[in-house]
C-alpha positions, 0 to 999 in steps of 0.5 A: 500500500502506498503512503498516499493510500495509507494517509487516505485510509487514516483520514477516512477512519478519522472522518468515520469516527467524527460522523459516527459520533455526530449520529450517536449523539443526535447532532445528525438526526435520524433520516437526515441527508448526508451530502458528500459535498457538505461533509467534505466542507465540514471536515475539510476533506476531499470526497474520497475519504467521505465516501469510504467513511459512509460505506463503513458506517453503512456496514455498521447500520448507522447510515443507509445508502439509497440508490439515486438518492445518496446517503442518509442517517439510518432511522431509529427503527424499532424492528432493527432494535428488536433484531439487535437485542434478540441477537445480543441475548442469544450471543451473550448468554452463549458467551457467558455460559462458555466463559463462566467455568474459566472466569477468575476473580481477576476477570470479575474484578476488572468488570467491577472496576469498569462498572465503577467507571460507568457509574461516574462517566459522562453519557458519551462514554457509556457505550464504550464502557458498557461494551468493555464491561460485557466483553471483560466477562466473556473474554475467557470463553476463548471464542474470538469470532463470537466476541467480535460478533458481540462487539459489532452488535454493541456498536450498532446498539450504542445509539439505542443505549444512549436513547434509552438512558436519555429518554427513559432514565434507565441508567440506575437500572442498567447499573443495578443489573451490572452489579447483580451480574458481577455478584453472581459471577463472584458466587459462581452462580452460573444459572443466575449469571446467565439469567441476569445477562438475558434479562438485562439485555431483553428488558432494556430492549423491550422497554425502548421498543415499546416506547418507540412504537408508541411515540 
């Protein structure tokens, strides 16, 4: 790869991060047009890195590429939300079931430390820390493809998480769930840890889905 291609790739990755953050924080509203010329001006870039960033955001589910119309911010979609939390519940209960026989106190301590950070974090840091909390407990499963799959589902779910926290005041419930999961892991109560992981994902998803379908 040439130096020019490397620099362009780095630029596209940086723009990807900036647009992604604007979508997740709501600065770019669901359904709004993403015109390459305007984005190029906003981010002082040529169109090629913008195009690459939009393609990668489309793969994340945050952008829709519509033939003959261009790109738009993906709508907040209760059907997408349901699919996401159903897939997370299936993948994450499998991951924790596989991880539990190999979970050391050091792994659980790490999850508890991350939860300490969550309870004092800014809302813009919640998604990153929430993902880290869950993956820290699943890491001993030794299933790298499964963990990568769960990570990508968390990336897609991040703006739904933020919406749930902001609109439904779900922060305390989420933290209580995390503490209960950690406690079950320390006690090596596998059934309870799996059950709590399932209900933590599904209850939050159903609460937000119900809200979205009734607004």
